[in-house]
Residue frames as a rotation matrix with the C-alpha (Angstrom) as fourth column:
MET 1
-0.949 -0.267 -0.167 40.41
-0.308 0.895 0.322 155.39
0.063 0.357 -0.932 105.62
ASP 2
-0.026 0.980 -0.196 37.28
-0.892 0.066 0.447 153.70
0.452 0.187 0.872 104.72
ASP 3
0.277 0.234 0.932 35.84
-0.711 0.702 0.035 150.67
-0.646 -0.673 0.360 106.24
ASN 4
0.993 0.104 -0.058 36.44
-0.113 0.668 -0.736 148.85
-0.038 0.737 0.675 102.97
ASP 5
0.328 -0.943 -0.055 40.16
-0.503 -0.125 -0.855 149.72
0.799 0.308 -0.516 102.99
LYS 6
-0.186 -0.375 0.908 40.47
-0.978 0.157 -0.135 148.45
-0.092 -0.914 -0.396 106.56
LYS 7
0.641 0.502 0.580 38.68
-0.443 0.860 -0.254 145.24
-0.626 -0.095 0.774 105.68
GLU 8
0.899 -0.350 -0.264 40.95
-0.139 0.344 -0.929 144.67
0.415 0.872 0.260 102.68
GLU 9
0.004 -0.944 0.331 44.04
-0.765 -0.216 -0.607 145.34
0.644 -0.250 -0.723 104.76
LEU 10
-0.041 0.051 0.998 42.89
-0.883 0.466 -0.060 142.90
-0.468 -0.883 0.026 107.49
GLU 11
0.899 0.391 0.196 42.05
-0.245 0.822 -0.514 140.23
-0.362 0.414 0.835 104.92
ILE 12
0.587 -0.763 -0.271 45.53
-0.313 0.094 -0.945 140.57
0.747 0.639 -0.183 103.33
ASN 13
-0.247 -0.694 0.677 47.18
-0.918 -0.056 -0.393 140.33
0.311 -0.718 -0.623 106.76
ASN 14
0.329 0.468 0.821 45.05
-0.715 0.691 -0.107 137.32
-0.617 -0.551 0.561 107.70
GLU 15
0.977 0.041 -0.210 45.96
-0.187 0.639 -0.746 135.53
0.103 0.768 0.632 104.47
GLU 16
0.196 -0.980 -0.040 49.66
-0.531 -0.072 -0.845 136.13
0.825 0.187 -0.534 105.04
VAL 17
-0.250 -0.252 0.935 49.47
-0.961 0.179 -0.209 134.88
-0.115 -0.951 -0.287 108.61
LYS 18
0.662 0.559 0.499 47.55
-0.482 0.828 -0.287 131.78
-0.574 -0.051 0.817 107.60
HIS 19
0.871 -0.358 -0.337 49.95
-0.190 0.386 -0.903 131.10
0.453 0.850 0.268 104.79
GLU 20
-0.076 -0.950 0.302 53.00
-0.737 -0.151 -0.659 131.52
0.672 -0.272 -0.689 107.02
THR 21
-0.075 0.064 0.995 51.67
-0.913 0.397 -0.094 129.32
-0.401 -0.915 0.029 109.80
VAL 22
0.896 0.420 0.145 50.79
-0.311 0.827 -0.468 126.55
-0.316 0.374 0.872 107.40
GLU 23
0.615 -0.730 -0.298 54.28
-0.265 0.165 -0.950 126.60
0.743 0.663 -0.092 105.88
VAL 24
-0.231 -0.705 0.670 56.02
-0.906 -0.096 -0.413 126.53
0.356 -0.702 -0.617 109.26
VAL 25
0.258 0.408 0.876 53.96
-0.737 0.669 -0.094 123.61
-0.624 -0.622 0.473 110.46
LYS 26
0.987 0.144 -0.070 54.63
-0.153 0.714 -0.684 121.66
-0.048 0.686 0.726 107.28
GLU 27
0.453 -0.883 -0.127 58.38
-0.372 -0.058 -0.926 122.33
0.810 0.467 -0.354 107.13
GLU 28
0.014 -0.515 0.857 59.34
-0.993 -0.110 -0.050 121.70
0.120 -0.850 -0.513 110.76
PRO 29
0.556 0.182 0.811 58.32
-0.459 0.881 0.116 118.03
-0.693 -0.437 0.573 111.02
LYS 30
0.976 -0.215 -0.020 59.97
0.089 0.485 -0.870 117.20
0.197 0.848 0.492 107.71
SER 31
0.301 -0.928 0.220 63.29
-0.518 -0.353 -0.779 118.72
0.800 0.121 -0.587 108.65
GLN 32
0.054 -0.262 0.963 63.26
-0.978 0.179 0.104 117.09
-0.200 -0.948 -0.247 112.09
THR 33
0.752 0.267 0.603 62.42
-0.229 0.963 -0.141 113.64
-0.618 -0.031 0.785 110.76
GLN 34
0.881 -0.466 -0.082 64.95
0.014 0.200 -0.980 113.88
0.473 0.862 0.183 107.95
SER 35
0.130 -0.897 0.421 67.78
-0.758 -0.364 -0.541 114.96
0.639 -0.249 -0.728 110.23
THR 36
0.079 -0.091 0.993 67.08
-0.894 0.434 0.110 112.29
-0.441 -0.896 -0.047 112.83
ILE 37
0.820 0.288 0.494 66.60
-0.087 0.917 -0.390 109.46
-0.565 0.277 0.777 110.35
GLU 38
0.913 -0.408 0.015 69.32
0.075 0.131 -0.988 110.21
0.401 0.904 0.151 107.80
GLU 39
0.425 -0.805 0.414 72.21
-0.855 -0.507 -0.107 111.24
0.297 -0.309 -0.904 110.08
PRO 40
0.177 -0.437 0.882 72.89
-0.637 0.633 0.441 107.89
-0.751 -0.639 -0.167 111.77
LYS 41
0.746 0.143 0.650 72.56
0.286 0.813 -0.507 105.99
-0.601 0.565 0.566 108.49
LYS 42
0.907 -0.366 0.210 74.84
0.098 -0.302 -0.948 108.15
0.411 0.880 -0.238 106.35
ASP 43
0.251 -0.862 0.441 77.59
-0.705 -0.475 -0.527 109.11
0.664 -0.179 -0.726 108.76
LYS 44
0.899 -0.014 -0.438 79.53
0.218 0.881 0.419 106.24
0.380 -0.472 0.796 110.29
LYS 45
0.378 -0.782 0.495 82.18
-0.678 -0.598 -0.427 108.08
0.630 -0.174 -0.756 112.24
GLY 46
0.464 -0.123 0.877 82.34
-0.786 0.399 0.471 105.45
-0.408 -0.908 0.089 114.96
LEU 47
0.898 -0.119 0.424 83.15
0.258 0.922 -0.288 102.67
-0.356 0.368 0.859 112.53
ALA 48
0.683 -0.681 0.264 85.93
0.063 -0.305 -0.950 104.73
0.728 0.665 -0.165 110.98
ILE 49
0.242 -0.582 0.777 87.48
-0.914 -0.406 -0.020 105.43
0.327 -0.705 -0.630 114.36
ALA 50
0.616 0.040 0.787 87.14
-0.459 0.830 0.317 101.77
-0.641 -0.556 0.530 115.39
ALA 51
0.946 -0.277 0.168 88.77
0.305 0.586 -0.751 100.66
0.110 0.761 0.639 112.13
MET 52
0.417 -0.833 0.363 91.73
-0.366 -0.520 -0.772 102.94
0.832 0.189 -0.522 112.70
VAL 53
0.212 -0.339 0.917 92.22
-0.975 -0.013 0.220 101.86
-0.062 -0.941 -0.333 116.31
LEU 54
0.751 0.109 0.652 91.89
-0.180 0.983 0.043 98.16
-0.636 -0.149 0.757 115.50
GLY 55
0.873 -0.481 0.082 94.28
0.200 0.199 -0.959 98.53
0.446 0.854 0.270 112.57
ILE 56
0.212 -0.825 0.523 96.89
-0.730 -0.490 -0.476 100.17
0.649 -0.281 -0.707 114.80
VAL 57
0.352 -0.048 0.935 96.45
-0.802 0.500 0.328 97.42
-0.483 -0.865 0.137 117.41
SER 58
0.918 0.018 0.395 96.93
0.146 0.913 -0.380 94.71
-0.368 0.407 0.836 114.77
LEU 59
0.674 -0.723 0.153 99.99
-0.052 -0.253 -0.966 96.50
0.737 0.643 -0.208 113.43
VAL 60
0.109 -0.653 0.750 101.63
-0.918 -0.356 -0.177 96.94
0.382 -0.668 -0.638 116.82
LEU 61
-0.020 -0.057 0.998 100.80
-0.727 0.686 0.024 93.45
-0.686 -0.726 -0.055 118.11
PHE 62
0.464 0.223 -0.857 101.43
-0.844 0.404 -0.352 91.49
0.268 0.887 0.376 114.91
CYS 63
-0.617 -0.762 -0.195 103.60
-0.627 0.626 -0.464 89.05
0.475 -0.164 -0.864 116.86
ILE 64
-0.775 0.442 0.451 100.60
-0.201 0.504 -0.840 87.82
-0.599 -0.742 -0.302 118.83
TRP 65
-0.942 0.329 -0.057 98.47
0.030 0.254 0.967 86.00
0.333 0.909 -0.249 116.27
TYR 66
-0.387 0.862 -0.327 95.38
0.902 0.427 0.058 85.55
0.190 -0.273 -0.943 118.43
ILE 67
0.039 0.377 -0.925 95.10
0.438 -0.839 -0.324 89.33
-0.898 -0.393 -0.198 118.85
SER 68
-0.665 -0.443 -0.601 96.40
-0.259 -0.618 0.742 90.43
-0.701 0.649 0.296 115.44
ILE 69
-0.915 0.308 0.260 94.14
0.388 0.495 0.778 88.31
0.111 0.813 -0.572 113.23
PRO 70
-0.006 0.989 -0.149 90.79
0.995 -0.008 -0.099 89.37
-0.099 -0.149 -0.984 114.73
CYS 71
0.099 -0.001 -0.995 91.85
0.281 -0.959 0.029 93.02
-0.954 -0.283 -0.095 114.99
ALA 72
-0.831 -0.476 -0.288 93.06
-0.150 -0.308 0.939 93.08
-0.536 0.824 0.185 111.38
ILE 73
-0.716 0.620 0.321 89.91
0.667 0.470 0.578 91.46
0.208 0.628 -0.750 110.06
LEU 74
0.236 0.831 -0.504 87.65
0.904 -0.378 -0.199 93.80
-0.356 -0.409 -0.841 112.04
ALA 75
-0.219 -0.375 -0.901 89.72
0.056 -0.926 0.372 96.82
-0.974 0.031 0.224 110.94
LEU 76
-0.984 -0.139 0.110 89.26
0.103 0.059 0.993 95.81
-0.145 0.988 -0.044 107.30
VAL 77
-0.364 0.924 0.120 85.50
0.899 0.315 0.305 95.27
0.243 0.219 -0.945 107.68
PHE 78
0.296 0.475 -0.829 84.85
0.726 -0.675 -0.127 98.43
-0.620 -0.564 -0.545 109.67
GLY 79
-0.513 -0.580 -0.633 87.07
0.011 -0.742 0.670 100.48
-0.859 0.336 0.387 107.31
ILE 80
-0.932 0.196 0.306 85.24
0.341 0.179 0.923 99.26
0.127 0.964 -0.234 104.21
LEU 81
-0.026 0.987 -0.157 81.82
0.991 0.046 0.123 99.92
0.129 -0.153 -0.980 105.82
SER 82
0.477 0.245 -0.844 82.79
0.573 -0.815 0.087 103.46
-0.667 -0.525 -0.529 106.81
LEU 83
-0.526 -0.731 0.434 84.44
0.801 -0.255 0.541 104.63
-0.285 0.633 0.720 103.58
LYS 84
-0.225 0.509 0.831 81.53
0.633 -0.572 0.522 106.95
0.741 0.643 -0.193 102.79
SER 85
0.535 0.425 -0.730 81.54
0.842 -0.331 0.425 108.66
-0.061 -0.842 -0.535 106.20
SER 86
0.944 -0.186 0.274 82.91
-0.147 -0.977 -0.155 112.06
0.296 0.106 -0.949 107.05
LYS 87
0.402 -0.837 0.372 85.99
-0.656 0.021 0.755 110.39
-0.639 -0.547 -0.540 108.57
ARG 88
0.974 0.005 -0.227 87.13
-0.188 0.578 -0.794 108.83
0.127 0.816 0.564 105.31
GLY 89
0.180 -0.983 0.032 90.81
-0.691 -0.150 -0.707 109.36
0.700 0.105 -0.706 106.20
MET 90
-0.248 -0.208 0.946 90.44
-0.911 0.383 -0.154 107.30
-0.331 -0.900 -0.285 109.36
ALA 91
0.735 0.553 0.392 88.66
-0.365 0.810 -0.459 104.56
-0.571 0.195 0.797 107.46
ILE 92
0.795 -0.504 -0.337 91.49
-0.255 0.228 -0.940 104.38
0.550 0.833 0.053 104.93
ALA 93
-0.173 -0.869 0.464 94.05
-0.880 -0.076 -0.470 104.40
0.443 -0.490 -0.751 107.74
GLY 94
0.109 0.317 0.942 92.20
-0.763 0.634 -0.125 101.51
-0.637 -0.706 0.311 109.40
ILE 95
0.967 0.252 -0.027 92.11
-0.197 0.683 -0.704 99.51
-0.159 0.686 0.710 106.18
SER 96
0.510 -0.837 -0.199 95.79
-0.383 -0.014 -0.924 100.06
0.770 0.547 -0.328 105.44
THR 97
-0.298 -0.661 0.688 97.08
-0.931 0.043 -0.362 99.41
0.210 -0.749 -0.629 108.98
GLY 98
0.405 0.519 0.753 94.89
-0.637 0.751 -0.176 96.33
-0.656 -0.408 0.635 109.31
ALA 99
0.979 -0.048 -0.199 96.17
-0.134 0.585 -0.800 94.93
0.155 0.810 0.566 106.04
VAL 100
0.163 -0.986 0.029 99.82
-0.562 -0.117 -0.819 95.67
0.811 0.117 -0.574 106.86
GLY 101
-0.142 -0.176 0.974 99.44
-0.970 0.219 -0.102 94.17
-0.195 -0.960 -0.202 110.33
PHE 102
0.735 0.491 0.467 97.94
-0.382 0.870 -0.313 90.99
-0.559 0.052 0.827 108.85
ILE 103
0.836 -0.479 -0.268 100.63
-0.137 0.291 -0.947 90.70
0.532 0.828 0.178 106.17
LEU 104
-0.075 -0.896 0.439 103.42
-0.827 -0.190 -0.529 91.22
0.557 -0.402 -0.727 108.73
MET 105
0.124 0.211 0.970 101.92
-0.838 0.545 -0.011 88.55
-0.531 -0.812 0.245 110.95
VAL 106
0.961 0.254 0.108 101.72
-0.146 0.799 -0.583 86.06
-0.235 0.544 0.805 108.06
ILE 107
0.529 -0.834 -0.155 105.30
-0.331 -0.035 -0.943 86.80
0.781 0.550 -0.295 106.98
LEU 108
-0.117 -0.581 0.805 106.56
-0.976 -0.082 -0.201 86.40
0.183 -0.810 -0.558 110.57
TYR 109
0.303 0.301 0.904 104.90
-0.619 0.784 -0.054 83.05
-0.725 -0.543 0.424 111.13
VAL 110
0.990 -0.060 -0.128 105.86
-0.070 0.580 -0.812 81.66
0.123 0.812 0.570 107.71
PHE 111
0.235 -0.967 0.095 109.46
-0.576 -0.217 -0.788 82.67
0.783 0.130 -0.608 108.45
ILE 112
-0.089 -0.233 0.968 109.31
-0.971 0.235 -0.033 81.05
-0.220 -0.944 -0.248 111.91
PHE 113
0.704 0.404 0.584 107.92
-0.310 0.915 -0.260 77.79
-0.639 0.002 0.769 110.52
PHE 114
0.863 -0.445 -0.238 110.49
-0.165 0.198 -0.966 77.81
0.477 0.873 0.098 107.72
VAL 115
-0.039 -0.921 0.388 113.41
-0.807 -0.200 -0.556 78.34
0.589 -0.335 -0.735 110.13
VAL 116
0.037 0.110 0.993 112.08
-0.843 0.537 -0.028 75.74
-0.537 -0.836 0.113 112.56
GLY 117
0.923 0.358 0.143 111.55
-0.214 0.786 -0.580 73.30
-0.320 0.505 0.802 109.69
ILE 118
0.566 -0.791 -0.233 115.07
-0.308 0.060 -0.949 73.76
0.765 0.609 -0.210 108.35
GLY 119
-0.192 -0.646 0.739 116.51
-0.945 -0.080 -0.316 73.50
0.264 -0.759 -0.595 111.84
THR 120
0.358 0.406 0.841 114.59
-0.655 0.751 -0.083 70.35
-0.665 -0.521 0.535 112.54
TYR 121
0.987 0.009 -0.158 115.59
-0.131 0.604 -0.786 68.80
0.089 0.797 0.597 109.21
SER 122
0.248 -0.968 -0.037 119.27
-0.472 -0.087 -0.877 69.58
0.846 0.235 -0.479 109.69
GLY 123
-0.145 -0.241 0.960 119.12
-0.982 0.154 -0.109 68.31
-0.122 -0.958 -0.259 113.26
ILE 124
0.729 0.462 0.505 117.57
-0.393 0.886 -0.244 65.06
-0.561 -0.021 0.828 112.14
GLN 125
0.833 -0.477 -0.280 120.25
-0.133 0.319 -0.939 64.71
0.537 0.819 0.202 109.43
SER 126
-0.074 -0.921 0.382 123.07
-0.764 -0.194 -0.615 65.30
0.641 -0.338 -0.689 111.91
ILE 127
0.069 0.184 0.981 121.58
-0.855 0.518 -0.036 62.79
-0.514 -0.836 0.193 114.36
GLN 128
0.945 0.317 0.083 121.19
-0.218 0.798 -0.562 60.29
-0.244 0.513 0.823 111.55
SER 129
0.494 -0.837 -0.236 124.86
-0.353 0.055 -0.934 60.74
0.795 0.545 -0.269 110.52
ILE 130
-0.250 -0.564 0.787 125.95
-0.955 0.012 -0.295 60.22
0.157 -0.826 -0.542 114.13
ILE 131
0.456 0.492 0.742 123.84
-0.588 0.792 -0.163 57.01
-0.668 -0.362 0.651 114.32
ASP 132
0.961 -0.119 -0.252 125.29
-0.156 0.521 -0.840 55.79
0.231 0.846 0.482 111.02
GLU 133
0.059 -0.994 0.093 128.86
-0.654 -0.109 -0.749 56.39
0.755 -0.016 -0.656 112.24
TYR 134
-0.161 -0.084 0.983 128.10
-0.940 0.316 -0.127 54.58
-0.300 -0.945 -0.130 115.48
GLU 135
0.769 0.512 0.382 126.60
-0.367 0.844 -0.391 51.62
-0.522 0.161 0.837 113.65
ASP 136
0.745 -0.572 -0.344 129.55
-0.243 0.247 -0.938 51.44
0.621 0.782 0.045 111.24
HIS 137
-0.181 -0.851 0.493 131.98
-0.849 -0.118 -0.515 51.58
0.497 -0.512 -0.701 114.14
ASN 138
0.073 0.270 0.960 130.16
-0.788 0.606 -0.111 48.82
-0.612 -0.748 0.257 116.07
TYR 139
0.953 0.303 -0.016 129.88
-0.242 0.728 -0.641 46.65
-0.182 0.615 0.767 112.98
ASN 140
0.458 -0.857 -0.239 133.57
-0.362 0.066 -0.930 47.01
0.812 0.512 -0.280 112.19
TYR 141
-0.265 -0.591 0.761 134.60
-0.938 -0.025 -0.347 46.48
0.224 -0.806 -0.548 115.77
ASN 142
0.254 0.461 0.850 132.41
-0.715 0.681 -0.155 43.44
-0.651 -0.569 0.503 116.41
TYR 143
0.908 0.263 0.327 132.88
-0.017 0.801 -0.599 41.53
-0.419 0.538 0.731 113.17
ASN 144
0.742 -0.664 -0.093 136.14
-0.210 -0.098 -0.973 42.58
0.637 0.741 -0.212 111.66
ASN 145
-0.160 -0.856 0.491 138.20
-0.838 -0.146 -0.527 42.37
0.522 -0.496 -0.694 114.83
TYR 146
0.608 0.442 0.660 136.74
-0.734 0.630 0.253 39.11
-0.304 -0.638 0.707 115.96
ASN 147
-0.490 -0.827 -0.277 139.21
-0.864 0.503 0.027 36.23
0.117 0.252 -0.961 116.15
TYR 148
0.547 0.775 -0.316 137.46
-0.751 0.621 0.223 33.00
0.369 0.115 0.922 115.26
ASP 149
-0.055 -0.654 -0.755 140.45
-0.098 0.756 -0.647 30.89
0.994 0.038 -0.106 116.30
ASP 150
-0.867 -0.328 0.376 139.95
-0.360 -0.111 -0.926 31.74
0.346 -0.938 -0.022 119.92
TYR 151
0.084 0.996 0.036 136.48
-0.822 0.049 0.567 30.26
0.563 -0.077 0.823 119.97
ASP 152
0.336 0.015 -0.942 137.72
0.160 0.984 0.073 26.94
0.928 -0.176 0.328 121.27
ASN 153
-0.655 -0.696 -0.295 139.47
0.447 -0.041 -0.894 28.57
0.610 -0.717 0.338 124.22
TRP 154
-0.347 0.581 0.736 136.34
-0.600 -0.741 0.301 30.21
0.721 -0.337 0.606 125.54
PHE 155
0.649 0.759 0.054 135.00
-0.549 0.418 0.724 27.17
0.527 -0.499 0.688 127.36
């Protein structure tokens, strides 16, 4: 081997090494910054899980309005926000259970108010009929059975 061949071989090796080191340095920071910045923004697994849990709580406790309403609303909001996450099924489950829990709660309380209203109305009517009967009986007893001829014998 000549000195020229050795020089050419060393130059080729040096160029390859320089080229490789430059590429490695340029690629590593980009991949690290992209993975750390994009992952939390794109994947909202926590919101999907929270939506599902809150939806189940609102469905199970639909009788207790002060727990059911906030849980259902939060389940709907978190589920809608996390629809594009990797836990899409949990987000949909949170939306559906939150909506069903809210609807059941509304139906229950409308039914309760309806039954209480009808009961109150019928109770008032029955009390009014009892009062009317009592007044008719007193009126008939006091005025129709009164003997005006005995007025002079009172004193």
